[in-house]
Backbone bond lengths (Angstrom), bond angles and torsions (degrees), N, CA, C in turn:
res aa  C-N    CA-C-N  psi(-1)  N-CA   C-N-CA  omega(-1)  CA-C   N-CA-C  phi
1 M - - - 1.431 - - 1.494 111.39 -
2 S 1.342 117.51 131.25 1.368 121.27 175.68 1.582 111.56 -81.38
3 C 1.284 117.47 143.89 1.473 123.99 175.03 1.569 111.92 -81.34
4 P 1.394 111.41 162.94 1.495 113.20 -177.32 1.548 113.87 -54.90
5 R 1.311 117.68 -37.42 1.428 121.88 -177.90 1.513 106.61 -60.46
6 E 1.381 120.37 -53.59 1.409 122.37 -179.19 1.543 111.46 -61.77
7 E 1.271 121.35 -33.86 1.535 119.86 175.23 1.511 110.97 -67.47
8 R 1.349 118.65 -33.78 1.386 120.32 179.31 1.527 109.26 -77.28
9 E 1.282 123.86 -34.27 1.423 125.29 173.45 1.532 112.06 -64.08
10 N 1.248 115.97 -38.28 1.494 121.01 178.91 1.594 108.16 -71.59
11 L 1.282 118.12 -32.92 1.403 123.59 -179.89 1.601 107.73 -72.41
12 E 1.269 115.01 -37.56 1.522 117.99 175.02 1.485 112.89 -53.06
13 H 1.332 117.77 -37.01 1.484 120.58 -177.20 1.547 109.31 -65.03
14 I 1.348 116.13 -15.20 1.514 117.23 178.19 1.568 108.42 -98.76
15 L 1.342 113.03 -45.47 1.488 119.60 -171.79 1.537 110.64 -72.53
16 I 1.327 119.04 -42.14 1.386 125.68 -168.43 1.644 106.34 -86.93
17 G 1.269 116.52 132.32 1.518 120.62 -177.20 1.408 109.15 -81.85
18 P 1.390 118.40 -177.69 1.444 127.13 -173.72 1.568 115.85 -62.57
19 Y 1.336 118.33 -17.40 1.465 121.23 -174.88 1.495 111.82 -105.58
20 G 1.296 118.49 -2.08 1.433 126.50 -179.13 1.537 113.25 -86.64
21 V 1.249 119.34 149.72 1.494 124.87 173.37 1.411 113.13 -82.33
22 L 1.321 119.70 121.15 1.511 127.65 173.29 1.481 110.60 -81.08
23 A 1.318 113.12 132.64 1.456 116.83 176.57 1.480 119.29 -53.55
24 D 1.387 113.10 -36.69 1.500 118.42 176.80 1.435 115.11 -78.94
25 S 1.416 112.58 0.34 1.497 114.54 173.96 1.630 112.43 -112.89
26 S 1.367 113.79 11.99 1.456 118.69 176.89 1.570 111.45 -50.15
27 R 1.288 116.82 150.88 1.439 122.48 170.77 1.477 112.00 -82.33
28 G 1.328 120.12 13.78 1.308 123.78 170.19 1.655 123.41 80.66
29 R 1.177 118.38 -172.87 1.454 123.60 178.59 1.528 111.59 -104.74
30 R 1.350 114.23 156.07 1.481 115.24 175.34 1.460 114.98 -58.20
31 I 1.388 115.53 -37.64 1.503 118.92 174.08 1.525 106.46 -115.81
32 E 1.223 118.40 127.03 1.442 123.77 -169.67 1.603 108.14 -69.59
33 E 1.329 120.52 138.56 1.466 123.32 178.82 1.541 107.84 -134.72
34 D 1.261 117.63 161.36 1.395 127.71 168.84 1.520 109.15 -60.32
35 E 1.288 119.44 144.78 1.405 118.90 172.79 1.405 114.74 -74.81
36 C 1.402 119.50 152.78 1.456 122.68 171.00 1.524 106.99 -77.04
37 A 1.413 112.60 146.01 1.441 122.29 176.69 1.467 110.90 -71.57
38 I 1.327 120.26 -23.84 1.452 120.78 -168.85 1.499 111.61 -110.01
39 R 1.378 117.17 -39.07 1.466 119.17 -168.79 1.529 106.29 -113.36
40 T 1.377 108.53 148.80 1.557 112.02 170.46 1.484 106.82 -76.75
41 C 1.373 110.19 172.93 1.534 120.59 -173.75 1.610 111.32 -58.76
42 F 1.420 108.35 -38.16 1.494 107.96 -175.72 1.567 109.53 -84.13
43 Q 1.287 118.89 -23.44 1.467 117.84 168.86 1.519 110.55 -62.87
44 R 1.210 120.01 -39.80 1.497 124.55 176.26 1.469 111.00 -64.48
45 D 1.240 118.79 -38.53 1.538 122.10 172.70 1.621 107.14 -61.00
46 V 1.177 119.91 -47.36 1.445 119.29 -175.73 1.500 105.66 -60.37
47 D 1.339 122.26 -48.95 1.444 126.82 178.04 1.529 112.80 -52.60
48 R 1.347 113.61 -53.05 1.468 116.29 -176.09 1.564 110.07 -61.77
49 I 1.191 121.30 -40.07 1.495 124.19 176.61 1.493 111.16 -63.61
50 T 1.361 117.54 -47.02 1.367 117.72 -177.24 1.449 115.97 -69.82
51 H 1.348 118.85 -23.25 1.511 123.11 175.72 1.459 114.90 -92.72
52 S 1.404 116.40 6.84 1.469 119.49 -173.74 1.584 109.23 -86.62
53 K 1.325 116.20 158.44 1.410 120.97 -179.00 1.535 108.18 -70.81
54 S 1.305 116.48 -39.80 1.420 118.81 -178.39 1.484 113.30 -58.75
55 F 1.384 119.77 -34.87 1.422 124.51 178.35 1.531 109.54 -66.20
56 R 1.272 115.77 -44.06 1.533 122.52 -173.02 1.498 101.53 -64.62
57 R 1.364 123.20 -42.78 1.486 122.55 -174.43 1.569 112.85 -61.30
58 L 1.284 117.11 -21.17 1.456 124.04 -175.51 1.545 108.83 -57.72
59 K 1.285 114.01 -32.82 1.555 115.70 -175.45 1.599 109.55 -64.53
60 H 1.290 119.11 -18.39 1.471 120.14 -177.39 1.576 108.02 -112.27
61 K 1.309 120.90 17.98 1.453 121.35 176.86 1.588 109.92 -109.22
62 T 1.302 114.65 139.47 1.455 122.03 179.63 1.465 115.32 -59.85
63 Q 1.320 119.21 138.82 1.514 125.19 172.30 1.620 102.28 -88.36
64 V 1.237 114.40 -75.31 1.424 120.48 179.34 1.499 114.50 -125.15
65 F 1.315 121.03 -41.60 1.505 122.40 -172.62 1.562 105.37 -99.03
66 L 1.236 116.41 126.15 1.511 125.61 176.08 1.542 111.31 -69.34
67 R 1.297 117.30 113.50 1.489 121.09 173.64 1.573 113.99 49.36
68 P 1.415 114.31 52.82 1.483 112.93 178.45 1.482 111.35 -71.76
69 E 1.407 111.80 147.83 1.422 118.21 175.51 1.556 112.71 -86.20
70 G 1.435 113.33 109.95 1.420 118.97 -175.26 1.561 108.35 146.31
71 D 1.301 116.53 155.24 1.566 118.63 -173.06 1.502 108.03 -99.10
72 H 1.302 119.00 -0.90 1.603 114.61 -172.61 1.503 115.25 -110.73
73 Y 1.390 116.73 7.37 1.400 118.40 174.81 1.543 109.64 -75.99
74 R 1.327 117.85 147.13 1.463 122.41 175.50 1.489 111.48 -63.15
75 T 1.374 115.10 145.77 1.390 122.07 169.58 1.620 107.69 -114.20
76 R 1.235 122.11 174.14 1.396 124.53 170.48 1.496 113.46 -47.95
77 L 1.413 114.89 -42.57 1.437 119.78 -176.64 1.564 112.95 -72.54
78 T 1.246 114.03 -40.43 1.516 112.17 177.61 1.525 113.10 -71.42
79 H 1.273 116.28 -31.56 1.391 120.08 171.33 1.490 112.31 -56.49
80 T 1.351 114.85 -47.71 1.472 123.22 177.37 1.521 111.25 -55.00
81 L 1.313 119.12 -48.40 1.436 128.04 -179.02 1.548 110.13 -61.91
82 E 1.306 117.25 -38.41 1.399 122.89 -176.26 1.569 104.29 -71.16
83 V 1.360 118.88 -44.68 1.383 119.01 -178.81 1.579 109.95 -60.99
84 S 1.279 115.60 -48.89 1.440 122.58 178.02 1.550 110.24 -50.31
85 R 1.360 120.57 -52.19 1.483 117.71 -177.85 1.515 109.73 -67.23
86 L 1.308 126.34 -37.68 1.410 126.47 179.86 1.554 109.57 -63.29
87 A 1.349 113.52 -43.92 1.492 117.73 -178.84 1.498 111.89 -68.75
88 R 1.374 119.96 -37.71 1.419 121.54 177.50 1.592 109.08 -61.38
89 T 1.290 115.66 -43.96 1.428 122.83 -176.62 1.498 109.88 -58.71
90 V 1.316 116.83 -49.68 1.522 123.32 177.63 1.588 105.94 -60.47
91 A 1.262 115.28 -48.99 1.457 118.10 -171.61 1.502 109.83 -61.41
92 R 1.324 120.57 -44.57 1.383 117.65 178.72 1.459 114.07 -65.40
93 A 1.374 118.98 -38.06 1.461 121.35 176.32 1.515 112.36 -59.00
94 L 1.341 115.90 -33.80 1.497 121.18 -174.98 1.445 111.67 -95.25
95 R 1.287 120.75 2.79 1.475 129.18 -173.31 1.555 111.70 50.90
96 L 1.322 108.30 57.34 1.551 115.50 171.41 1.539 109.20 -106.81
97 N 1.337 116.96 -176.81 1.409 116.26 177.71 1.376 115.42 -84.71
98 E 1.259 118.99 108.32 1.508 125.29 178.73 1.479 113.85 -57.98
99 D 1.376 119.27 -39.85 1.452 120.02 -175.75 1.562 109.92 -68.76
100 L 1.339 116.93 -36.36 1.382 118.24 179.88 1.530 110.50 -69.65
101 V 1.382 113.23 -44.48 1.518 115.67 174.81 1.490 113.21 -53.15
102 E 1.416 116.03 -45.15 1.466 120.81 -179.57 1.550 111.31 -60.35
103 A 1.362 116.08 -44.44 1.430 118.38 -174.82 1.568 110.11 -64.40
104 I 1.424 114.79 -41.76 1.371 116.53 -179.12 1.599 111.81 -65.32
105 A 1.337 112.92 -39.67 1.488 119.90 -173.80 1.534 108.60 -68.63
106 L 1.357 116.81 -42.65 1.470 119.31 179.39 1.578 113.63 -71.05
107 G 1.303 118.38 -22.95 1.379 121.82 177.92 1.581 117.11 -92.03
108 H 1.324 118.37 -15.31 1.408 123.04 -162.17 1.520 111.28 -59.11
109 D 1.413 117.96 -38.55 1.347 117.37 -177.29 1.532 119.15 -112.15
110 L 1.348 114.42 32.25 1.521 121.87 -176.09 1.489 105.35 -66.75
111 G 1.339 117.95 -30.20 1.526 117.27 -173.76 1.463 115.08 -92.04
112 H 1.457 115.84 10.66 1.460 117.06 -175.44 1.534 108.93 -71.10
113 T 1.389 112.44 147.93 1.543 120.16 177.32 1.458 112.87 -68.88
114 P 1.268 115.77 172.76 1.528 120.35 159.97 1.589 107.80 -72.18
115 F 1.295 114.46 153.72 1.475 121.03 174.41 1.553 109.97 70.49
116 G 1.332 121.60 28.61 1.453 125.70 171.57 1.552 109.50 60.75
117 H 1.345 110.91 -146.73 1.448 121.08 -173.48 1.545 109.24 -71.78
118 A 1.275 119.21 -18.42 1.494 121.24 170.50 1.503 111.45 -62.00
119 G 1.345 113.19 -44.82 1.487 115.70 176.43 1.413 114.31 -66.57
120 E 1.414 115.44 -36.37 1.513 115.90 176.97 1.518 113.08 -64.68
121 R 1.331 114.20 -41.39 1.486 113.41 177.80 1.464 116.33 -61.76
122 A 1.431 116.54 -36.01 1.364 126.03 177.32 1.515 111.72 -57.41
123 L 1.391 113.81 -54.72 1.476 120.77 -176.68 1.591 106.65 -64.56
124 N 1.295 117.38 -41.31 1.512 118.76 -177.12 1.535 107.94 -60.84
125 R 1.323 116.60 -39.90 1.428 117.01 178.21 1.602 118.67 -65.21
126 I 1.341 112.91 -35.84 1.370 125.38 -170.57 1.578 110.99 -87.63
127 F 1.256 116.56 -47.47 1.486 119.50 -176.28 1.511 109.43 -78.33
128 E 1.360 112.80 125.97 1.492 119.28 -169.99 1.506 111.82 -63.98
129 D 1.409 121.18 -26.73 1.453 119.78 174.49 1.545 114.10 -84.27
130 G 1.247 118.33 1.90 1.455 124.21 -176.50 1.480 111.44 75.47
131 F 1.303 115.72 161.40 1.487 118.28 -179.84 1.578 109.83 -140.74
132 K 1.363 110.99 126.18 1.438 116.36 174.57 1.601 106.89 -128.42
133 H 1.251 116.54 136.39 1.448 120.72 -166.77 1.528 109.86 -67.55
134 Y 1.298 120.45 -27.33 1.433 123.62 -175.43 1.555 109.47 -80.01
135 E 1.322 115.41 -29.88 1.498 118.57 170.28 1.546 109.19 -70.19
136 Q 1.317 115.35 -40.55 1.461 119.76 -179.05 1.512 109.94 -63.01
137 S 1.398 116.06 -42.50 1.476 121.80 178.61 1.592 108.88 -53.79
138 L 1.281 117.66 -42.96 1.519 119.29 178.05 1.521 110.77 -66.44
139 R 1.299 114.63 -39.21 1.548 119.39 179.92 1.474 109.71 -64.67
140 V 1.336 118.38 -36.54 1.414 124.98 177.46 1.534 109.99 -59.64
141 V 1.327 115.20 -53.86 1.463 114.32 -174.46 1.598 113.60 -81.01
142 D 1.344 117.58 -16.57 1.429 125.77 173.66 1.498 116.07 -80.00
143 Y 1.287 112.03 -42.79 1.553 118.15 -166.43 1.545 116.64 -127.68
144 L 1.391 114.31 -36.04 1.497 117.56 -162.62 1.578 111.46 -89.66
145 E 1.370 112.61 -36.45 1.451 115.97 -178.55 1.591 111.12 -68.24
146 K 1.309 112.51 163.71 1.386 126.92 -178.08 1.570 110.15 45.19
147 D 1.247 114.40 57.57 1.486 124.00 177.10 1.467 113.68 48.27
148 G 1.412 116.46 48.83 1.480 121.04 174.98 1.446 115.50 90.82
149 H 1.361 118.18 -4.16 1.425 118.23 178.10 1.494 112.52 -91.09
150 G 1.253 119.61 -17.89 1.519 122.75 -176.72 1.519 114.47 72.76
151 L 1.238 116.49 173.62 1.460 122.57 -175.92 1.499 111.73 -95.35
152 N 1.336 122.28 -11.56 1.394 124.10 170.89 1.556 108.65 60.44
153 L 1.324 113.18 59.25 1.509 116.11 -175.35 1.566 112.73 -89.46
154 C 1.220 114.26 170.17 1.471 114.42 -177.51 1.575 109.73 -75.71
155 F 1.303 115.18 159.77 1.425 121.47 -171.82 1.526 108.90 -61.23
156 E 1.354 121.58 -43.92 1.385 129.44 -178.32 1.596 110.67 -57.96
157 T 1.271 111.04 -41.50 1.540 115.96 179.72 1.431 109.79 -67.28
158 R 1.403 117.24 -48.99 1.436 124.37 -175.42 1.516 110.77 -59.87
159 M 1.249 113.02 -44.91 1.475 117.64 -174.77 1.720 110.44 -69.53
160 G 1.314 111.34 -34.75 1.430 118.32 177.41 1.549 108.62 -65.80
161 I 1.353 118.04 -40.67 1.431 122.97 -179.81 1.550 108.36 -64.86
162 L 1.327 116.96 -44.71 1.503 122.03 -179.04 1.486 114.60 -63.55
163 N 1.261 115.79 -41.97 1.461 124.44 -175.69 1.541 117.99 -91.36
164 H 1.342 115.09 9.17 1.445 114.27 -168.84 1.460 117.74 -69.60
165 T 1.387 116.36 -13.19 1.472 123.92 -177.06 1.415 110.89 -89.22
166 H 1.351 119.44 -56.81 1.464 125.85 -176.92 1.550 116.99 -107.04
167 G 1.259 120.24 -12.01 1.396 122.86 178.66 1.458 109.03 76.67
168 S 1.458 115.05 170.52 1.374 125.72 178.97 1.514 112.41 -147.72
169 P 1.337 120.43 144.74 1.443 120.64 -179.95 1.528 110.35 -54.56
170 D 1.348 121.43 -26.14 1.339 125.28 -175.68 1.559 115.74 -88.44
171 D 1.397 116.45 -1.00 1.438 121.53 -172.03 1.567 110.27 -55.77
172 T 1.217 118.09 148.10 1.415 120.84 167.93 1.577 106.78 -82.53
173 C 1.344 110.92 164.23 1.524 113.95 179.31 1.504 112.96 -59.69
174 E 1.376 114.04 -36.77 1.481 119.11 173.64 1.421 116.98 -52.81
175 A 1.456 114.66 -45.20 1.342 122.81 -179.98 1.516 115.02 -62.15
176 T 1.386 112.74 -40.06 1.500 119.48 179.55 1.493 110.20 -70.39
177 V 1.319 116.17 -34.77 1.560 119.92 178.18 1.561 107.58 -61.84
178 V 1.306 115.80 -39.17 1.522 119.07 -175.37 1.535 104.40 -72.27
179 R 1.324 120.92 -47.16 1.481 122.36 179.90 1.576 110.52 -53.46
180 L 1.369 117.10 -48.72 1.410 120.00 -176.18 1.578 110.68 -72.46
181 S 1.322 112.22 -35.08 1.551 113.95 174.33 1.525 113.66 -61.49
182 D 1.385 115.20 -40.44 1.420 122.68 179.02 1.516 107.98 -57.58
183 R 1.346 117.86 -44.18 1.548 120.50 -177.20 1.587 107.81 -68.07
184 I 1.334 116.41 -46.63 1.477 117.32 178.73 1.439 111.75 -57.30
185 A 1.316 115.96 -47.65 1.552 117.75 177.61 1.425 114.92 -59.26
186 Y 1.313 120.90 -46.44 1.539 117.80 -166.51 1.534 109.32 -79.26
187 I 1.352 117.86 -33.49 1.511 113.16 -177.72 1.607 107.82 -74.44
188 N 1.373 115.25 -31.35 1.542 112.24 -177.43 1.611 104.54 -82.30
189 H 1.209 125.62 -44.25 1.414 116.36 -173.70 1.556 111.68 -78.33
190 D 1.270 117.77 -19.43 1.529 119.77 171.39 1.511 108.18 -69.61
191 L 1.238 118.80 -43.08 1.514 123.05 172.65 1.416 111.88 -58.18
192 D 1.379 122.16 -46.72 1.327 124.30 -179.85 1.577 113.77 -63.97
193 D 1.393 113.81 -39.49 1.406 112.80 176.93 1.554 115.28 -70.99
194 S 1.376 111.94 -24.90 1.533 117.86 -179.74 1.530 107.79 -66.18
195 I 1.349 111.92 -41.92 1.529 120.36 179.37 1.477 110.42 -62.85
196 R 1.430 116.67 -44.65 1.402 118.15 179.34 1.488 112.38 -72.30
197 A 1.266 120.12 -22.74 1.577 118.07 175.01 1.449 112.38 -83.76
198 G 1.373 117.91 -4.50 1.432 118.42 -174.98 1.365 122.90 73.55
199 I 1.366 113.68 13.70 1.492 122.31 174.75 1.523 110.41 -67.34
200 I 1.376 118.03 -41.54 1.412 124.81 173.09 1.549 105.92 -129.77
201 T 1.308 119.06 169.26 1.507 124.21 163.53 1.460 105.43 -108.48
202 E 1.400 107.49 169.18 1.480 114.88 -179.46 1.501 111.51 -59.99
203 Y 1.411 114.39 -28.86 1.416 116.44 -175.67 1.492 115.88 -81.79
204 D 1.403 113.22 -8.30 1.523 117.47 176.49 1.612 105.71 -83.10
205 V 1.244 120.78 -19.41 1.355 120.18 175.26 1.530 113.81 -57.74
206 P 1.369 118.50 128.48 1.493 115.64 -175.69 1.536 112.46 -54.83
207 E 1.388 109.98 147.35 1.475 116.45 -178.56 1.412 110.77 -63.90
208 R 1.292 121.80 -25.78 1.532 119.30 178.11 1.420 112.87 -64.24
209 I 1.379 117.21 -39.33 1.443 122.16 -177.51 1.466 106.56 -73.34
210 R 1.340 123.29 -37.92 1.396 120.46 -176.94 1.640 110.99 -71.77
211 E 1.351 111.09 -31.27 1.505 114.87 -179.77 1.465 114.45 -77.48
212 E 1.353 116.01 -42.31 1.412 119.09 -173.99 1.571 114.36 -88.17
213 C 1.280 114.50 -21.45 1.509 120.17 -173.76 1.492 111.76 -112.73
214 G 1.376 115.19 -35.76 1.437 120.28 -169.44 1.531 119.55 121.74
215 S 1.232 118.76 163.65 1.476 120.75 -173.50 1.553 111.48 -96.51
216 R 1.317 114.25 -22.88 1.483 121.36 178.12 1.427 113.83 -107.71
217 N 1.329 115.84 158.88 1.479 124.22 -177.73 1.592 111.34 -56.03
218 S 1.300 111.26 -51.38 1.482 118.04 -179.98 1.549 111.47 -62.34
219 E 1.286 117.53 -36.91 1.458 119.43 177.74 1.588 109.22 -63.60
220 R 1.294 113.62 -50.83 1.435 118.68 -178.92 1.543 115.89 -53.72
221 I 1.372 109.03 -48.20 1.502 113.11 -179.17 1.448 110.50 -66.35
222 N 1.404 122.26 -43.11 1.474 128.08 177.82 1.578 107.68 -55.48
223 T 1.325 118.22 -40.48 1.398 116.36 -177.55 1.483 113.84 -67.08
224 F 1.340 117.75 -45.07 1.468 122.31 177.39 1.568 111.60 -64.65
225 V 1.281 119.55 -43.50 1.373 122.94 -178.29 1.566 112.40 -63.64
226 K 1.337 114.26 -47.62 1.496 119.88 179.54 1.486 108.77 -60.66
227 D 1.278 119.56 -42.49 1.478 123.94 -176.16 1.554 108.43 -63.85
228 L 1.395 114.25 -41.99 1.491 119.62 -178.44 1.397 112.53 -65.37
229 V 1.404 118.71 -37.91 1.438 121.72 -179.54 1.467 111.93 -72.55
230 E 1.303 118.18 -38.32 1.511 125.58 -179.44 1.505 113.19 -68.00
231 N 1.264 113.80 -29.04 1.521 117.48 -171.19 1.508 113.90 -109.86
232 S 1.410 115.52 2.95 1.504 116.29 173.22 1.491 111.25 -93.87
233 K 1.259 116.64 119.60 1.441 124.70 -172.81 1.464 111.63 -143.63
234 G 1.346 118.95 149.40 1.425 123.52 174.00 1.451 116.12 60.77
235 G 1.345 119.57 26.76 1.417 121.45 179.56 1.495 114.63 85.62
236 K 1.381 114.41 6.66 1.489 120.46 175.98 1.446 109.82 -111.21
237 I 1.488 116.60 116.49 1.314 122.26 -176.29 1.547 110.29 -96.99
238 S 1.335 116.96 114.46 1.452 119.83 -173.55 1.451 112.21 -162.34
239 F 1.454 116.67 156.56 1.383 124.53 170.80 1.628 109.20 -75.51
240 S 1.309 114.05 165.38 1.468 118.96 168.99 1.480 107.12 -65.66
241 P 1.334 122.68 150.45 1.426 126.96 174.44 1.554 114.79 -46.24
242 S 1.244 113.00 -42.60 1.537 116.69 177.52 1.460 115.03 -69.35
243 M 1.417 116.37 -38.09 1.389 119.71 -177.73 1.594 109.39 -78.56
244 Q 1.363 118.33 -25.33 1.433 121.50 173.75 1.545 107.12 -67.21
245 D 1.427 117.00 -40.10 1.407 115.44 177.98 1.499 117.25 -68.59
246 T 1.404 113.06 -32.28 1.540 119.18 172.50 1.529 109.22 -63.53
247 F 1.331 115.97 -45.56 1.540 122.26 -176.11 1.590 107.29 -61.10
248 E 1.365 114.99 -38.85 1.523 110.76 -177.25 1.512 111.83 -77.25
249 F 1.421 116.25 -26.24 1.472 117.86 175.48 1.652 109.13 -66.99
250 F 1.382 112.67 -44.32 1.415 119.46 177.35 1.548 112.29 -56.44
251 H 1.373 114.16 -52.01 1.479 124.60 179.77 1.564 108.17 -53.97
252 S 1.327 116.58 -47.74 1.475 120.43 -179.19 1.595 111.59 -65.75
253 Y 1.252 118.03 -35.57 1.423 123.44 177.38 1.523 109.55 -62.03
254 M 1.356 119.00 -46.04 1.483 128.36 179.16 1.438 108.47 -54.53
255 Y 1.372 117.60 -47.56 1.413 126.05 -174.95 1.485 112.15 -67.37
256 S 1.316 111.98 -43.50 1.528 116.96 -176.71 1.518 114.25 -77.50
257 D 1.258 116.01 -36.88 1.470 120.13 -173.68 1.555 117.99 -108.96
258 I 1.276 116.75 -19.16 1.596 119.37 -178.61 1.340 110.28 -111.99
259 Y 1.348 123.35 -56.34 1.478 126.29 -162.15 1.590 107.69 -74.20
260 V 1.281 118.12 -22.07 1.432 120.41 175.54 1.495 116.61 -109.62
261 N 1.295 110.72 6.06 1.586 121.01 -179.50 1.628 106.37 -59.27
262 P 1.368 109.57 124.66 1.538 111.83 179.55 1.520 113.56 -61.25
263 V 1.236 121.70 -24.95 1.488 124.68 -179.66 1.480 107.78 -69.80
264 A 1.349 116.30 -48.37 1.527 123.04 179.18 1.613 109.20 -71.27
265 K 1.211 120.24 -25.14 1.495 119.20 -166.75 1.568 109.44 -118.53
266 S 1.311 120.65 13.45 1.421 128.33 -173.12 1.556 105.76 -60.40
267 E 1.340 125.14 -34.42 1.448 118.71 -177.61 1.527 114.75 -101.29
268 E 1.330 113.58 8.04 1.535 113.69 -177.92 1.516 110.83 -71.41
269 S 1.252 122.25 -25.70 1.446 120.92 -178.36 1.549 110.51 -64.29
270 K 1.341 119.31 -18.63 1.424 121.83 -178.24 1.659 105.88 -83.23
271 V 1.304 116.28 -19.71 1.424 115.27 178.59 1.494 116.57 -61.53
272 D 1.334 116.27 -41.74 1.509 121.63 178.74 1.504 109.14 -50.49
273 G 1.406 115.99 -47.75 1.396 113.99 -172.39 1.498 114.96 -73.63
274 I 1.360 119.18 -29.90 1.427 125.99 175.39 1.605 110.59 -63.02
275 I 1.336 110.32 -51.11 1.519 114.87 -178.83 1.416 112.83 -67.00
276 E 1.358 119.22 -41.32 1.412 122.81 -178.73 1.465 113.86 -64.98
277 K 1.344 119.08 -44.00 1.501 120.16 179.06 1.487 111.80 -67.67
278 L 1.333 118.29 -37.91 1.458 121.16 177.43 1.539 106.77 -63.63
279 Y 1.298 119.99 -45.12 1.388 125.39 -172.05 1.607 104.73 -61.36
280 H 1.204 118.61 -56.87 1.502 123.63 -174.60 1.596 109.18 -61.73
281 Y 1.307 116.32 -39.57 1.419 116.24 179.66 1.508 108.23 -64.30
282 Y 1.196 123.67 -54.14 1.477 127.39 -176.54 1.498 118.35 -65.76
283 S 1.434 112.33 -35.48 1.478 115.97 175.84 1.508 113.34 -75.21
284 S 1.346 116.79 -23.07 1.528 119.23 177.67 1.447 110.01 -92.67
285 D 1.377 121.38 -8.39 1.448 117.92 -179.92 1.586 103.82 -149.29
286 P 1.377 111.10 74.19 1.475 117.38 177.88 1.547 117.39 -56.24
287 G 1.345 112.51 -23.90 1.479 114.60 173.78 1.414 120.32 -62.12
288 A 1.412 114.70 -16.79 1.441 118.96 176.64 1.576 111.94 -83.24
289 L 1.342 115.10 -7.46 1.487 115.61 -177.60 1.537 109.41 -74.21
290 P 1.318 118.92 165.76 1.566 117.27 166.09 1.487 106.93 -70.46
291 E 1.396 104.40 158.13 1.521 118.89 -172.82 1.566 111.90 -49.03
292 E 1.203 122.92 -40.97 1.487 122.82 -179.17 1.381 114.27 -66.97
293 Y 1.330 117.13 -33.77 1.509 122.88 179.22 1.406 110.91 -86.93
294 A 1.322 125.32 -29.29 1.408 124.56 169.17 1.656 111.09 -61.54
295 A 1.264 117.64 -33.04 1.411 118.75 177.78 1.529 106.67 -67.20
296 I 1.270 121.78 -42.33 1.454 121.72 175.19 1.385 115.92 -58.29
297 A 1.409 117.73 -38.29 1.510 124.00 173.15 1.570 110.68 -53.65
298 L 1.410 112.63 -41.74 1.459 113.15 179.77 1.507 115.92 -74.62
299 L 1.370 113.16 -40.47 1.446 119.56 177.26 1.506 118.26 -69.91
300 E 1.299 112.51 -36.54 1.523 116.95 179.04 1.436 112.58 -116.59
301 S 1.342 116.81 -77.86 1.477 121.05 -179.38 1.493 107.95 -166.49
302 P 1.351 118.51 159.16 1.494 119.39 178.24 1.537 106.21 -72.59
303 Q 1.239 122.77 -28.69 1.452 125.42 179.73 1.532 109.15 -65.27
304 R 1.350 114.49 -45.60 1.449 117.69 175.26 1.544 115.35 -61.05
305 A 1.330 114.44 -41.91 1.385 119.38 -179.50 1.571 110.91 -66.68
306 A 1.271 116.99 -40.00 1.485 120.02 -178.47 1.476 107.60 -67.55
307 C 1.409 121.91 -37.19 1.442 126.12 179.29 1.523 105.37 -66.74
308 D 1.274 125.76 -51.32 1.376 128.81 176.95 1.568 112.60 -51.01
309 Y 1.268 117.63 -49.83 1.434 124.04 -177.30 1.455 112.18 -65.78
310 I 1.333 117.89 -47.48 1.499 123.51 -175.97 1.595 107.61 -71.49
311 S 1.254 118.29 -39.73 1.469 117.41 -178.90 1.543 113.08 -65.09
312 G 1.351 115.24 -26.89 1.487 119.17 178.65 1.418 114.43 -81.92
313 M 1.366 121.07 -8.06 1.374 122.69 -176.24 1.505 113.76 -74.27
314 T 1.354 122.55 146.56 1.436 127.64 166.94 1.482 108.89 -71.08
315 D 1.356 120.18 165.81 1.396 127.73 172.94 1.550 109.58 -50.78
316 G 1.363 112.44 -56.53 1.426 117.50 -173.41 1.484 115.15 -66.24
317 Y 1.267 116.93 -33.00 1.564 125.16 -178.69 1.540 104.78 -68.71
318 A 1.379 118.20 -46.42 1.424 120.07 -179.86 1.526 114.37 -59.75
319 M 1.292 114.81 -41.52 1.431 118.89 175.12 1.603 113.54 -69.31
320 E 1.243 112.88 -34.08 1.534 117.23 174.13 1.477 110.61 -59.24
321 K 1.394 111.72 -53.43 1.449 113.27 -176.20 1.544 115.89 -66.14
322 Y 1.394 113.10 -31.72 1.450 119.46 176.18 1.561 110.97 -64.37
323 S 1.320 115.75 -41.79 1.494 125.13 176.16 1.488 110.24 -61.62
324 E 1.380 117.77 -46.63 1.429 122.68 -177.57 1.496 111.12 -65.14
325 L 1.314 115.67 -39.99 1.485 117.59 -175.03 1.526 115.41 -86.73
326 F 1.395 120.76 -25.37 1.459 120.91 -167.95 1.529 112.64 -129.57
327 I 1.354 120.15 -1.04 1.388 119.80 178.99 1.544 108.58 -120.96
328 P 1.390 110.73 122.43 1.498 113.25 -176.45 1.507 112.33 -61.62
329 F 1.292 109.99 146.48 1.481 116.74 175.65 1.577 108.36 -84.71
330 A 1.379 117.60 148.46 1.454 116.07 171.94 1.485 111.78 -69.25
331 W 1.325 110.24 151.44 1.542 113.88 -179.85 1.477 108.69 -139.87
332 T 1.325 115.47 161.40 1.432 124.14 -179.26 1.468 107.43 -133.09
333 V 1.343 113.91 149.96 1.463 121.88 170.24 1.526 113.76 -90.50
334 K 1.341 114.98 123.00 1.415 120.50 -176.81 1.467 108.76 -87.46
């Protein structure tokens, strides 16, 4: 009798096309494990990421706007979920491995700092080895999760997470789908959030974007996804040349008018001070770190441990620790 995992692996040979990754052809894990009787290896990766502490912390990490007032702005977690859904839609249409796509998408931002890219820039400037959130995401799943044991994910999941920003010549089609879905998601939902915040109005959006992509968030996303599916052939995942040109115009507009907008970024100057003071405090006194990070200070360096600890913080926790360490408490004379 075959088990559910084996039945699913056999079914993948029918459902997944010639350019997708089959679970039973995975290059495996860093530490060999017995297979699960129920789930394929990529399904297990999805579950391990979803149940991780770093995944849960994403709900309290900034996407673009620092501490916005309102319940409907994206966080790092909702961004991750949107990327996952877009990527799975594309993967199914192209007969790729949806489970692998989901695992990469859910894990791609686990190493992101508090305060979004402002926090990333601050750590990159301070930490002598430099800091990139995609490298930290791999470090999270390889070393930091499960009290230093890591999640022991499959090779394909790990490389998809590592290369989700810039890509690699060795990328699987699934990894490329996640990378492009990440871009589709963030330019569209960041524009949507900017309109909601009153930073721009829908009429400020360039006419080219409204005409070629649509005037509503759902229309714009559908336009990009449809083009990506229709133009990805022969194992090459790509937009049509005209849509690629539109995407680059859209992307440039977001950077020139949204991501550097003084209204949206008015509080970011304070991030450098918070991150820098926390970093210098913990790197100079590693005994103040939680036990698992103090161990990293001994094995690698206090600076590496401080970087790992701070990058894993949520926005609120970073501000709480900053307040606890550097802002005097009120006192009374009894």
